[in-house]
C-alpha positions as YAML, in Angstrom:
chain: A
units: angstrom
residues:
- id: 1
  name: UNK
  ca: [67.85, 79.32, 146.06]
- id: 2
  name: UNK
  ca: [69.46, 82.55, 145.76]
- id: 3
  name: UNK
  ca: [72.48, 81.01, 144.37]
- id: 4
  name: UNK
  ca: [70.01, 78.86, 141.94]
- id: 5
  name: UNK
  ca: [68.50, 82.00, 140.56]
- id: 6
  name: UNK
  ca: [71.88, 83.64, 139.98]
- id: 7
  name: UNK
  ca: [72.71, 80.33, 138.14]
- id: 8
  name: UNK
  ca: [69.69, 80.21, 135.85]
- id: 9
  name: UNK
  ca: [70.27, 84.18, 135.19]
- id: 10
  name: UNK
  ca: [73.66, 83.86, 134.02]
- id: 11
  name: UNK
  ca: [72.64, 80.85, 132.02]
- id: 12
  name: UNK
  ca: [70.09, 82.41, 130.02]
- id: 13
  name: UNK
  ca: [72.36, 85.45, 129.57]
- id: 14
  name: UNK
  ca: [75.13, 83.61, 128.16]
- id: 15
  name: UNK
  ca: [72.61, 81.81, 125.63]
- id: 16
  name: UNK
  ca: [71.41, 85.28, 124.85]
- id: 17
  name: UNK
  ca: [74.36, 86.43, 124.29]
- id: 18
  name: UNK
  ca: [75.40, 83.66, 121.93]
- id: 19
  name: UNK
  ca: [72.20, 84.03, 119.99]
- id: 20
  name: UNK
  ca: [73.36, 87.74, 119.53]
- id: 21
  name: UNK
  ca: [76.87, 86.78, 118.34]
- id: 22
  name: UNK
  ca: [75.58, 84.14, 115.96]
- id: 23
  name: UNK
  ca: [73.49, 86.58, 114.74]
- id: 24
  name: UNK
  ca: [76.18, 89.30, 114.20]
- id: 25
  name: UNK
  ca: [78.23, 86.35, 112.59]
- id: 26
  name: UNK
  ca: [75.58, 85.94, 109.91]
- id: 27
  name: UNK
  ca: [75.25, 89.58, 109.14]
- id: 28
  name: UNK
  ca: [79.06, 89.92, 108.83]
- id: 29
  name: UNK
  ca: [78.91, 86.85, 106.58]
- id: 30
  name: UNK
  ca: [76.37, 88.39, 104.51]
- id: 31
  name: UNK
  ca: [77.80, 92.13, 104.22]
- id: 32
  name: UNK
  ca: [81.23, 90.41, 103.18]
- id: 33
  name: UNK
  ca: [79.43, 88.35, 100.34]
- id: 34
  name: UNK
  ca: [77.20, 91.21, 99.15]
- id: 35
  name: UNK
  ca: [78.80, 94.66, 100.39]
- id: 36
  name: UNK
  ca: [82.21, 94.41, 101.00]
- id: 37
  name: UNK
  ca: [83.02, 98.22, 100.34]
- id: 38
  name: UNK
  ca: [80.78, 100.28, 102.27]
- id: 39
  name: UNK
  ca: [81.67, 103.52, 99.16]
- id: 40
  name: UNK
  ca: [79.73, 101.49, 96.72]
- id: 41
  name: UNK
  ca: [76.99, 99.60, 98.53]
- id: 42
  name: UNK
  ca: [74.97, 100.19, 101.93]
- id: 43
  name: UNK
  ca: [74.61, 97.34, 104.71]
- id: 44
  name: UNK
  ca: [74.23, 99.23, 107.53]
- id: 45
  name: UNK
  ca: [72.59, 96.35, 109.62]
- id: 46
  name: UNK
  ca: [72.89, 95.64, 113.40]
- id: 47
  name: UNK
  ca: [71.22, 93.38, 115.93]
- id: 48
  name: UNK
  ca: [69.59, 94.35, 118.82]
- id: 49
  name: UNK
  ca: [67.17, 93.35, 121.79]
- id: 50
  name: UNK
  ca: [64.41, 94.89, 123.82]
- id: 51
  name: UNK
  ca: [62.33, 93.53, 126.69]
- id: 52
  name: UNK
  ca: [63.55, 89.80, 125.52]
- id: 53
  name: UNK
  ca: [62.64, 90.36, 121.77]
- id: 54
  name: UNK
  ca: [65.67, 90.19, 119.34]
- id: 55
  name: UNK
  ca: [65.52, 92.24, 116.10]
- id: 56
  name: UNK
  ca: [67.81, 93.39, 113.14]
- id: 57
  name: UNK
  ca: [67.62, 96.81, 112.24]
- id: 58
  name: UNK
  ca: [69.52, 99.19, 109.78]
- id: 59
  name: UNK
  ca: [69.38, 100.22, 106.38]
- id: 60
  name: UNK
  ca: [70.82, 98.63, 102.88]
- id: 61
  name: UNK
  ca: [70.18, 99.44, 99.14]
- id: 62
  name: UNK
  ca: [70.90, 95.53, 98.25]
- id: 63
  name: UNK
  ca: [67.00, 93.66, 98.68]
- id: 64
  name: UNK
  ca: [68.90, 90.56, 97.77]
- id: 65
  name: UNK
  ca: [71.34, 90.78, 100.92]
- id: 66
  name: UNK
  ca: [68.71, 91.40, 103.04]
- id: 67
  name: UNK
  ca: [66.68, 88.57, 101.36]
- id: 68
  name: UNK
  ca: [69.63, 86.09, 102.08]
- id: 69
  name: UNK
  ca: [70.26, 87.44, 105.48]
- id: 70
  name: UNK
  ca: [66.78, 86.42, 106.40]
- id: 71
  name: UNK
  ca: [66.74, 82.94, 104.57]
- id: 72
  name: UNK
  ca: [70.29, 82.22, 106.74]
- id: 73
  name: UNK
  ca: [68.92, 83.56, 110.19]
- id: 74
  name: UNK
  ca: [65.71, 81.28, 109.15]
- id: 75
  name: UNK
  ca: [67.64, 78.31, 108.35]
- id: 76
  name: UNK
  ca: [69.85, 78.08, 111.43]
- id: 77
  name: UNK
  ca: [66.42, 78.35, 113.46]
- id: 78
  name: UNK
  ca: [66.87, 81.86, 114.54]
- id: 79
  name: UNK
  ca: [63.67, 83.81, 114.96]
- id: 80
  name: UNK
  ca: [64.25, 87.58, 115.10]
- id: 81
  name: UNK
  ca: [62.04, 90.92, 114.07]
- id: 82
  name: UNK
  ca: [62.87, 92.65, 110.85]
- id: 83
  name: UNK
  ca: [63.51, 96.34, 110.95]
- id: 84
  name: UNK
  ca: [65.62, 96.62, 108.15]
- id: 85
  name: UNK
  ca: [64.81, 99.42, 106.03]
- id: 86
  name: UNK
  ca: [65.03, 98.69, 102.06]
- id: 87
  name: UNK
  ca: [66.43, 102.02, 100.17]
- id: 88
  name: UNK
  ca: [65.36, 103.60, 98.51]
- id: 89
  name: UNK
  ca: [63.06, 104.85, 101.19]
- id: 90
  name: UNK
  ca: [59.76, 105.17, 100.79]
- id: 91
  name: UNK
  ca: [59.16, 108.77, 101.57]
- id: 92
  name: UNK
  ca: [60.88, 109.50, 98.70]
- id: 93
  name: UNK
  ca: [57.76, 108.30, 96.59]
- id: 94
  name: UNK
  ca: [58.62, 107.77, 92.92]
- id: 95
  name: UNK
  ca: [61.50, 110.81, 92.80]
- id: 96
  name: UNK
  ca: [64.09, 107.97, 93.04]
- id: 97
  name: UNK
  ca: [65.95, 109.22, 90.58]
- id: 98
  name: UNK
  ca: [67.85, 112.50, 89.36]
- id: 99
  name: UNK
  ca: [70.31, 114.40, 87.36]
- id: 100
  name: UNK
  ca: [73.08, 116.59, 88.38]
- id: 101
  name: UNK
  ca: [72.19, 120.35, 88.01]
- id: 102
  name: UNK
  ca: [75.39, 122.26, 88.99]
- id: 103
  name: UNK
  ca: [78.74, 122.53, 86.55]
- id: 104
  name: UNK
  ca: [80.18, 120.27, 89.46]
- id: 105
  name: UNK
  ca: [78.23, 118.95, 92.06]
- id: 106
  name: UNK
  ca: [79.87, 118.31, 95.64]
- id: 107
  name: UNK
  ca: [78.99, 115.16, 97.41]
- id: 108
  name: UNK
  ca: [80.13, 114.72, 101.16]
- id: 109
  name: UNK
  ca: [80.00, 112.08, 103.54]
- id: 110
  name: UNK
  ca: [77.94, 113.64, 105.75]
- id: 111
  name: UNK
  ca: [74.88, 116.00, 105.56]
- id: 112
  name: UNK
  ca: [76.85, 119.16, 106.09]
- id: 113
  name: UNK
  ca: [78.67, 121.81, 103.94]
- id: 114
  name: UNK
  ca: [81.68, 121.22, 106.09]
- id: 115
  name: UNK
  ca: [81.84, 117.47, 105.80]
- id: 116
  name: UNK
  ca: [84.67, 115.69, 103.93]
- id: 117
  name: UNK
  ca: [84.41, 115.97, 100.18]
- id: 118
  name: UNK
  ca: [84.16, 112.50, 98.98]
- id: 119
  name: UNK
  ca: [83.45, 112.74, 95.27]
- id: 120
  name: UNK
  ca: [82.02, 115.07, 92.54]
- id: 121
  name: UNK
  ca: [79.72, 114.60, 89.92]
- id: 122
  name: UNK
  ca: [79.45, 116.94, 86.71]
- id: 123
  name: UNK
  ca: [76.49, 118.41, 84.88]
- id: 124
  name: UNK
  ca: [74.14, 115.85, 83.50]
- id: 125
  name: UNK
  ca: [75.03, 112.60, 84.99]
- id: 126
  name: UNK
  ca: [71.98, 110.43, 86.21]
- id: 127
  name: UNK
  ca: [71.93, 109.10, 89.97]
- id: 128
  name: UNK
  ca: [70.04, 107.02, 91.81]
- id: 129
  name: UNK
  ca: [68.47, 108.83, 95.05]
- id: 130
  name: UNK
  ca: [68.73, 106.89, 98.33]
- id: 131
  name: UNK
  ca: [67.19, 108.87, 101.19]
- id: 132
  name: UNK
  ca: [66.70, 112.31, 102.25]
- id: 133
  name: UNK
  ca: [68.23, 114.02, 105.65]
- id: 134
  name: UNK
  ca: [66.69, 117.97, 105.64]
- id: 135
  name: UNK
  ca: [67.72, 119.60, 102.52]
- id: 136
  name: UNK
  ca: [70.41, 116.69, 101.86]
- id: 137
  name: UNK
  ca: [70.25, 113.58, 99.86]
- id: 138
  name: UNK
  ca: [72.18, 110.53, 99.68]
- id: 139
  name: UNK
  ca: [72.77, 109.80, 96.13]
- id: 140
  name: UNK
  ca: [74.86, 106.67, 94.12]
- id: 141
  name: UNK
  ca: [76.67, 107.98, 91.08]
- id: 142
  name: UNK
  ca: [76.75, 105.64, 88.00]
- id: 143
  name: UNK
  ca: [80.49, 104.44, 89.34]
- id: 144
  name: UNK
  ca: [78.54, 103.05, 92.20]
- id: 145
  name: UNK
  ca: [79.65, 105.67, 94.72]
- id: 146
  name: UNK
  ca: [77.94, 106.62, 97.67]
- id: 147
  name: UNK
  ca: [77.70, 110.21, 99.65]
- id: 148
  name: UNK
  ca: [75.53, 113.15, 100.35]
- id: 149
  name: UNK
  ca: [74.64, 116.46, 98.06]
- id: 150
  name: UNK
  ca: [72.43, 119.47, 99.02]
- id: 151
  name: UNK
  ca: [69.23, 119.78, 97.03]
- id: 152
  name: UNK
  ca: [70.87, 122.47, 94.81]
- id: 153
  name: UNK
  ca: [73.30, 119.73, 93.67]
- id: 154
  name: UNK
  ca: [70.91, 117.60, 91.53]
- id: 155
  name: UNK
  ca: [67.03, 117.96, 90.28]
- id: 156
  name: UNK
  ca: [65.16, 114.95, 91.32]
- id: 157
  name: UNK
  ca: [63.08, 113.01, 88.74]
- id: 158
  name: UNK
  ca: [60.91, 109.83, 88.52]
- id: 159
  name: UNK
  ca: [61.55, 107.04, 86.14]
- id: 160
  name: UNK
  ca: [59.42, 108.48, 83.43]
- id: 161
  name: UNK
  ca: [61.56, 112.12, 83.86]
- id: 162
  name: UNK
  ca: [64.60, 110.09, 83.74]
- id: 163
  name: UNK
  ca: [64.05, 108.43, 80.59]
- id: 164
  name: UNK
  ca: [63.00, 111.31, 79.04]
- id: 165
  name: UNK
  ca: [65.64, 112.93, 79.90]
- id: 166
  name: UNK
  ca: [68.44, 110.18, 79.03]
- id: 167
  name: UNK
  ca: [66.29, 109.77, 75.49]
- id: 168
  name: UNK
  ca: [66.79, 113.65, 74.60]
- id: 169
  name: UNK
  ca: [69.29, 114.80, 72.48]
- id: 170
  name: UNK
  ca: [72.37, 116.45, 74.02]
- id: 171
  name: UNK
  ca: [75.46, 118.70, 73.87]
- id: 172
  name: UNK
  ca: [78.88, 117.93, 75.80]
- id: 173
  name: UNK
  ca: [81.12, 121.22, 76.77]
- id: 174
  name: UNK
  ca: [84.45, 120.23, 75.50]
- id: 175
  name: UNK
  ca: [86.27, 123.91, 76.75]
- id: 176
  name: UNK
  ca: [88.11, 123.36, 80.11]
- id: 177
  name: UNK
  ca: [86.10, 126.28, 81.66]
- id: 178
  name: UNK
  ca: [83.44, 128.67, 80.71]
- id: 179
  name: UNK
  ca: [79.63, 129.84, 80.72]
- id: 180
  name: UNK
  ca: [76.22, 129.32, 79.58]
- id: 181
  name: UNK
  ca: [74.28, 132.68, 78.96]
- id: 182
  name: UNK
  ca: [71.04, 134.00, 79.05]
- id: 183
  name: UNK
  ca: [71.12, 135.34, 75.39]
- id: 184
  name: UNK
  ca: [72.80, 134.82, 72.56]
- id: 185
  name: UNK
  ca: [75.37, 137.11, 73.36]
- id: 186
  name: UNK
  ca: [78.78, 136.64, 75.24]
- id: 187
  name: UNK
  ca: [77.85, 139.75, 77.18]
- id: 188
  name: UNK
  ca: [74.85, 139.06, 78.50]
- id: 189
  name: UNK
  ca: [74.08, 137.47, 82.07]
- id: 190
  name: UNK
  ca: [75.68, 134.06, 82.71]
- id: 191
  name: UNK
  ca: [73.08, 131.25, 83.74]
- id: 192
  name: UNK
  ca: [75.99, 129.23, 85.08]
- id: 193
  name: UNK
  ca: [79.62, 128.36, 84.51]
- id: 194
  name: UNK
  ca: [80.54, 125.05, 83.19]
- id: 195
  name: UNK
  ca: [83.44, 122.54, 82.82]
- id: 196
  name: UNK
  ca: [84.71, 120.08, 80.46]
- id: 197
  name: UNK
  ca: [82.41, 117.09, 80.50]
- id: 198
  name: UNK
  ca: [79.19, 118.82, 81.50]
- id: 199
  name: UNK
  ca: [76.07, 117.89, 79.64]
- id: 200
  name: UNK
  ca: [72.90, 119.35, 78.84]
- id: 201
  name: UNK
  ca: [69.61, 118.70, 76.61]
- id: 202
  name: UNK
  ca: [69.97, 120.27, 73.35]
- id: 203
  name: UNK
  ca: [67.04, 122.00, 72.27]
- id: 204
  name: UNK
  ca: [68.27, 124.06, 68.96]
- id: 205
  name: UNK
  ca: [71.06, 125.31, 67.50]
- id: 206
  name: UNK
  ca: [71.70, 128.60, 65.52]
- id: 207
  name: UNK
  ca: [75.32, 129.49, 63.33]
- id: 208
  name: UNK
  ca: [77.09, 130.38, 66.82]
- id: 209
  name: UNK
  ca: [75.23, 129.11, 69.71]
- id: 210
  name: UNK
  ca: [73.80, 125.87, 71.12]
- id: 211
  name: UNK
  ca: [70.44, 126.44, 73.01]
- id: 212
  name: UNK
  ca: [70.42, 124.11, 75.94]
- id: 213
  name: UNK
  ca: [68.15, 123.06, 78.67]
- id: 214
  name: UNK
  ca: [69.40, 122.25, 82.25]
- id: 215
  name: UNK
  ca: [67.89, 119.24, 84.25]
- id: 216
  name: UNK
  ca: [65.47, 121.47, 86.06]
- id: 217
  name: UNK
  ca: [64.24, 123.52, 83.13]
- id: 218
  name: UNK
  ca: [66.63, 126.42, 82.85]
- id: 219
  name: UNK
  ca: [67.37, 127.07, 79.29]
- id: 220
  name: UNK
  ca: [70.80, 128.82, 78.08]
- id: 221
  name: UNK
  ca: [72.84, 129.55, 74.99]
- id: 222
  name: UNK
  ca: [75.96, 128.03, 74.85]
- id: 223
  name: UNK
  ca: [78.84, 129.02, 72.23]
- id: 224
  name: UNK
  ca: [79.24, 126.40, 69.27]
- id: 225
  name: UNK
  ca: [83.05, 126.61, 69.73]
- id: 226
  name: UNK
  ca: [82.75, 125.49, 73.39]
- id: 227
  name: UNK
  ca: [80.44, 122.19, 73.11]
- id: 228
  name: UNK
  ca: [79.65, 119.62, 70.49]
- id: 229
  name: UNK
  ca: [76.58, 117.16, 69.99]
- id: 230
  name: UNK
  ca: [77.11, 114.54, 72.56]
- id: 231
  name: UNK
  ca: [76.74, 111.63, 69.58]
- id: 232
  name: UNK
  ca: [79.39, 113.36, 67.61]
- id: 233
  name: UNK
  ca: [81.52, 113.75, 70.79]
- id: 234
  name: UNK
  ca: [81.28, 109.94, 71.91]
- id: 235
  name: UNK
  ca: [81.52, 108.79, 68.43]
- id: 236
  name: UNK
  ca: [85.07, 110.28, 68.00]
- id: 237
  name: UNK
  ca: [86.41, 110.01, 71.52]
- id: 238
  name: UNK
  ca: [89.02, 107.17, 71.48]
- id: 239
  name: UNK
  ca: [91.29, 106.16, 74.63]
- id: 240
  name: UNK
  ca: [94.66, 105.37, 73.11]
- id: 241
  name: UNK
  ca: [97.98, 106.15, 74.84]
- id: 242
  name: UNK
  ca: [98.54, 109.57, 72.67]
- id: 243
  name: UNK
  ca: [95.02, 110.96, 73.56]
- id: 244
  name: UNK
  ca: [95.18, 109.81, 77.33]
- id: 245
  name: UNK
  ca: [98.42, 111.52, 77.89]
- id: 246
  name: UNK
  ca: [97.39, 114.77, 75.86]
- id: 247
  name: UNK
  ca: [94.74, 115.18, 78.43]
- id: 248
  name: UNK
  ca: [96.76, 114.55, 81.57]
- id: 249
  name: UNK
  ca: [99.41, 116.94, 80.59]
- id: 250
  name: UNK
  ca: [96.83, 119.64, 79.67]
- id: 251
  name: UNK
  ca: [95.91, 119.61, 83.38]
- id: 252
  name: UNK
  ca: [99.55, 119.99, 84.18]
- id: 253
  name: UNK
  ca: [99.15, 122.90, 87.38]
- id: 254
  name: UNK
  ca: [95.72, 121.82, 88.43]
- id: 255
  name: UNK
  ca: [95.57, 122.12, 92.02]
- id: 256
  name: UNK
  ca: [95.07, 118.97, 94.52]
- id: 257
  name: UNK
  ca: [91.51, 118.67, 95.76]
- id: 258
  name: UNK
  ca: [90.70, 115.99, 98.29]
- id: 259
  name: UNK
  ca: [87.35, 114.63, 96.86]
- id: 260
  name: UNK
  ca: [88.10, 116.45, 93.17]
- id: 261
  name: UNK
  ca: [86.97, 114.73, 90.26]
- id: 262
  name: UNK
  ca: [86.77, 117.67, 87.99]
- id: 263
  name: UNK
  ca: [88.71, 120.34, 86.20]
- id: 264
  name: UNK
  ca: [88.34, 122.56, 89.37]
- id: 265
  name: UNK
  ca: [90.30, 120.78, 91.14]
- id: 266
  name: UNK
  ca: [91.52, 116.63, 91.51]
- id: 267
  name: UNK
  ca: [92.99, 114.31, 94.30]
- id: 268
  name: UNK
  ca: [95.18, 111.43, 92.65]
- id: 269
  name: UNK
  ca: [92.27, 109.11, 91.85]
- id: 270
  name: UNK
  ca: [90.25, 112.19, 90.72]
- id: 271
  name: UNK
  ca: [92.85, 112.86, 88.07]
- id: 272
  name: UNK
  ca: [93.11, 109.36, 86.48]
- id: 273
  name: UNK
  ca: [89.67, 109.18, 86.74]
- id: 274
  name: UNK
  ca: [88.95, 112.68, 84.98]
- id: 275
  name: UNK
  ca: [91.51, 112.04, 82.43]
- id: 276
  name: UNK
  ca: [90.16, 108.38, 81.50]
- id: 277
  name: UNK
  ca: [86.14, 109.86, 81.56]
- id: 278
  name: UNK
  ca: [87.19, 112.57, 79.06]
- id: 279
  name: UNK
  ca: [88.21, 109.94, 76.88]
- id: 280
  name: UNK
  ca: [85.41, 108.23, 76.91]
- id: 281
  name: UNK
  ca: [86.22, 105.58, 79.98]
- id: 282
  name: UNK
  ca: [84.28, 104.92, 83.24]
- id: 283
  name: UNK
  ca: [86.96, 104.05, 85.89]
- id: 284
  name: UNK
  ca: [86.13, 103.28, 89.67]
- id: 285
  name: UNK
  ca: [86.43, 106.56, 91.73]
- id: 286
  name: UNK
  ca: [89.32, 105.38, 94.49]
- id: 287
  name: UNK
  ca: [92.94, 104.26, 93.88]
- id: 288
  name: UNK
  ca: [91.97, 101.30, 96.20]
- id: 289
  name: UNK
  ca: [89.25, 100.70, 93.62]
- id: 290
  name: UNK
  ca: [90.90, 101.50, 90.61]
- id: 291
  name: UNK
  ca: [93.85, 98.66, 91.42]
- id: 292
  name: UNK
  ca: [91.25, 95.96, 91.18]
- id: 293
  name: UNK
  ca: [90.53, 96.69, 87.26]
- id: 294
  name: UNK
  ca: [92.48, 96.40, 84.04]
- id: 295
  name: UNK
  ca: [95.25, 94.02, 83.36]
- id: 296
  name: UNK
  ca: [98.14, 93.46, 85.59]
- id: 297
  name: UNK
  ca: [101.76, 94.54, 84.16]
- id: 298
  name: UNK
  ca: [104.64, 92.57, 85.18]
- id: 299
  name: UNK
  ca: [107.01, 95.08, 87.10]
- id: 300
  name: UNK
  ca: [108.84, 92.38, 88.98]
- id: 301
  name: UNK
  ca: [112.02, 92.89, 87.63]
- id: 302
  name: UNK
  ca: [111.69, 96.74, 86.60]
- id: 303
  name: UNK
  ca: [109.66, 99.37, 84.39]
- id: 304
  name: UNK
  ca: [110.61, 97.90, 81.20]
- id: 305
  name: UNK
  ca: [107.14, 96.38, 80.63]
- id: 306
  name: UNK
  ca: [105.30, 99.45, 81.00]
- id: 307
  name: UNK
  ca: [103.34, 101.39, 78.55]
- id: 308
  name: UNK
  ca: [101.80, 105.10, 78.16]
- id: 309
  name: UNK
  ca: [98.48, 105.30, 79.57]
- id: 310
  name: UNK
  ca: [99.21, 102.82, 82.24]
- id: 311
  name: UNK
  ca: [98.41, 103.37, 85.84]
- id: 312
  name: UNK
  ca: [100.91, 103.18, 88.51]
- id: 313
  name: UNK
  ca: [99.96, 102.51, 92.09]
- id: 314
  name: UNK
  ca: [101.62, 103.23, 95.41]
- id: 315
  name: UNK
  ca: [101.36, 102.41, 98.83]
- id: 316
  name: UNK
  ca: [102.50, 99.35, 100.94]
- id: 317
  name: UNK
  ca: [102.75, 96.04, 99.19]
- id: 318
  name: UNK
  ca: [101.37, 92.88, 101.34]
- id: 319
  name: UNK
  ca: [103.46, 90.44, 102.93]
- id: 320
  name: UNK
  ca: [102.33, 87.16, 105.10]
- id: 321
  name: UNK
  ca: [100.83, 89.29, 107.94]
- id: 322
  name: UNK
  ca: [99.81, 92.42, 106.51]
- id: 323
  name: UNK
  ca: [97.30, 93.34, 103.33]
- id: 324
  name: UNK
  ca: [98.27, 95.39, 100.48]
- id: 325
  name: UNK
  ca: [97.61, 99.32, 101.00]
- id: 326
  name: UNK
  ca: [96.94, 101.50, 98.03]
- id: 327
  name: UNK
  ca: [97.05, 105.25, 98.80]
- id: 328
  name: UNK
  ca: [98.06, 106.91, 95.57]
- id: 329
  name: UNK
  ca: [97.61, 106.60, 91.55]
- id: 330
  name: UNK
  ca: [99.45, 107.97, 88.66]
- id: 331
  name: UNK
  ca: [99.18, 107.72, 85.02]
- id: 332
  name: UNK
  ca: [102.87, 106.16, 83.17]
- id: 333
  name: UNK
  ca: [104.24, 108.57, 80.59]
- id: 334
  name: UNK
  ca: [107.20, 106.47, 79.27]
- id: 335
  name: UNK
  ca: [110.60, 106.70, 79.90]
- id: 336
  name: UNK
  ca: [110.30, 106.25, 83.68]
- id: 337
  name: UNK
  ca: [108.43, 109.36, 83.99]
- id: 338
  name: UNK
  ca: [104.64, 109.45, 85.10]
- id: 339
  name: UNK
  ca: [102.26, 112.15, 85.67]
- id: 340
  name: UNK
  ca: [99.87, 112.63, 88.81]
- id: 341
  name: UNK
  ca: [98.17, 114.92, 91.05]
- id: 342
  name: UNK
  ca: [100.24, 115.59, 94.19]
- id: 343
  name: UNK
  ca: [99.75, 119.00, 95.61]
- id: 344
  name: UNK
  ca: [99.04, 119.87, 92.30]
- id: 345
  name: UNK
  ca: [99.41, 118.07, 88.78]
- id: 346
  name: UNK
  ca: [103.02, 117.49, 88.04]
- id: 347
  name: UNK
  ca: [105.30, 114.75, 86.47]
- id: 348
  name: UNK
  ca: [108.06, 112.97, 88.38]
- id: 349
  name: UNK
  ca: [110.35, 110.27, 87.60]
- id: 350
  name: UNK
  ca: [111.06, 106.68, 88.65]
- id: 351
  name: UNK
  ca: [114.85, 107.05, 87.91]
- id: 352
  name: UNK
  ca: [117.37, 108.09, 90.53]
- id: 353
  name: UNK
  ca: [119.33, 110.05, 87.88]
- id: 354
  name: UNK
  ca: [116.83, 112.41, 87.07]
- id: 355
  name: UNK
  ca: [116.20, 115.64, 88.44]
- id: 356
  name: UNK
  ca: [112.19, 115.22, 89.00]
- id: 357
  name: UNK
  ca: [112.81, 111.69, 90.66]
- id: 358
  name: UNK
  ca: [110.62, 110.96, 93.59]
- id: 359
  name: UNK
  ca: [112.50, 109.04, 96.03]
- id: 360
  name: UNK
  ca: [109.07, 108.52, 97.84]
- id: 361
  name: UNK
  ca: [106.91, 107.53, 94.91]
- id: 362
  name: UNK
  ca: [109.60, 105.11, 94.04]
- id: 363
  name: UNK
  ca: [110.00, 103.47, 97.32]
- id: 364
  name: UNK
  ca: [106.26, 103.19, 97.80]
- id: 365
  name: UNK
  ca: [105.69, 101.80, 94.06]
- id: 366
  name: UNK
  ca: [103.30, 98.69, 94.66]
- id: 367
  name: UNK
  ca: [102.13, 97.61, 91.39]
- id: 368
  name: UNK
  ca: [101.03, 98.47, 87.56]
- id: 369
  name: UNK
  ca: [97.52, 97.88, 85.79]
- id: 370
  name: UNK
  ca: [96.83, 98.50, 82.08]
- id: 371
  name: UNK
  ca: [93.44, 100.04, 81.19]
- id: 372
  name: UNK
  ca: [93.41, 100.45, 77.16]
- id: 373
  name: UNK
  ca: [93.56, 96.88, 76.84]
- id: 374
  name: UNK
  ca: [90.85, 95.87, 79.04]
- id: 375
  name: UNK
  ca: [88.03, 98.15, 77.55]
- id: 376
  name: UNK
  ca: [84.25, 96.86, 78.36]
- id: 377
  name: UNK
  ca: [86.29, 94.03, 80.24]
- id: 378
  name: UNK
  ca: [88.17, 93.60, 83.63]
- id: 379
  name: UNK
  ca: [86.10, 95.93, 85.16]
- id: 380
  name: UNK
  ca: [86.66, 99.07, 82.77]
- id: 381
  name: UNK
  ca: [83.81, 100.16, 80.96]
- id: 382
  name: UNK
  ca: [83.30, 102.69, 77.95]
- id: 383
  name: UNK
  ca: [81.02, 105.55, 77.93]
- id: 384
  name: UNK
  ca: [79.75, 104.08, 74.70]
- id: 385
  name: UNK
  ca: [78.46, 100.90, 76.25]
- id: 386
  name: UNK
  ca: [77.17, 102.35, 79.39]
- id: 387
  name: UNK
  ca: [74.92, 104.88, 77.53]
- id: 388
  name: UNK
  ca: [74.78, 107.24, 80.28]
- id: 389
  name: UNK
  ca: [73.64, 110.46, 78.40]
...
C-alpha cells in the first residue's frame, strides 16, 4: 500500500511538473515573439503553484502579448489563474505620461542613486510612466528604452496635459552648455543649467531673451543667441555626412560616461545617438540595437565602400557555434579614420600605417551600417516625422 501511494504521488508530481514546464515553454514562446529585448519591453512573467493551484504572475506593458499568452494556454487546454499586472499600474491614476524636467535626467537600472546608469533623457522629452516605487518611476523614453528615474527627473502629466505641452510652441537650446535665468539679465540667479537639445515651452520673446516655461511650470529667461524656435531648428536641420561629422568632431575630448547620452558625457552608442539626434535623427539606444537599423555596407574585402557618417560596429563576428556580439560603435570619418567614445571622444584609424591606428578596433571590427540613406525606413526615424516636440 505504501509503495502504491508513493507511486501515485510520484506520478502526479511528474504530471504537475510537466504542466508547469509546458506553461513555461508557452511563456517563453510569447516573450520571444513580443518582447525579445527587455530593454524596450516588459514581459516578466513566471508560472507558480500553491495549494494545488497553478497561476501565472508578473508584469507586462504589452496587453496584446498578455492576451495572446492566455489564448495559447486556453488552446492547449491548460487552466491557470491570471495574476499578471498590466502596466501602467492602476495606482498611477491618469498620470501615466510625463516630460523630462531636468537639463539631463539620469535613468537607472534600479530604484537607487547608486544603481547603474542605463541612459539619459533631455529636458522636454515626453515619456510614458509605467509604475512607481517609493520616489522612483519606471519610464519609457521615445526610443522605447526603459528605466527608473527619481521624481525630480520628470514632471508627471495626464493625457490632456501632455497634449497641451506637445501642441505648445517651443524653443530648443543650441549652445552646448549654459543656463536659464530668473530675470532678463545674465547676472541674475540661474533657474537651471541647460545643454544642447533641451526643449522648453515658449512664452514670449524680447529683443535679447526668450521667456520659457519648464514642464513643472517654472519660468526662465534664455539668451536668444543660445536657442532657436524649435520649428525653425527642425526645418533647417539636415543629416548630411558633413553635418554629422561637424557635430561629431565638435564633441572631441568629451569624457566617456557609461549610460551617457548628452553633451555632459557619452558612452559609445550614446555618442552616435547624440550626434544623430542633434542632426534631427533618432537612433536606438545601444550599439547592439543600432546595428539592426540602417543599410548594410559591404566591407567583406576592406573599407573602400564606407562613406563618411556610416556607423562602424565592433565586437565578435558570428560563427556556426556562436552568435554575433556587438560591444562598440563609432562614426566613419573617411580615409580609414573613425570617431568614437572610448575613454573620451577621439579619432582612430583602421590603417596600420597611421599613428592613430587602433589594433584592437581593427581586430574586432564586425560590420558597418549606412544611416543617412535610411531616414524614415530601415528602423531609422527623423524627428520631423516623429513630431516629439
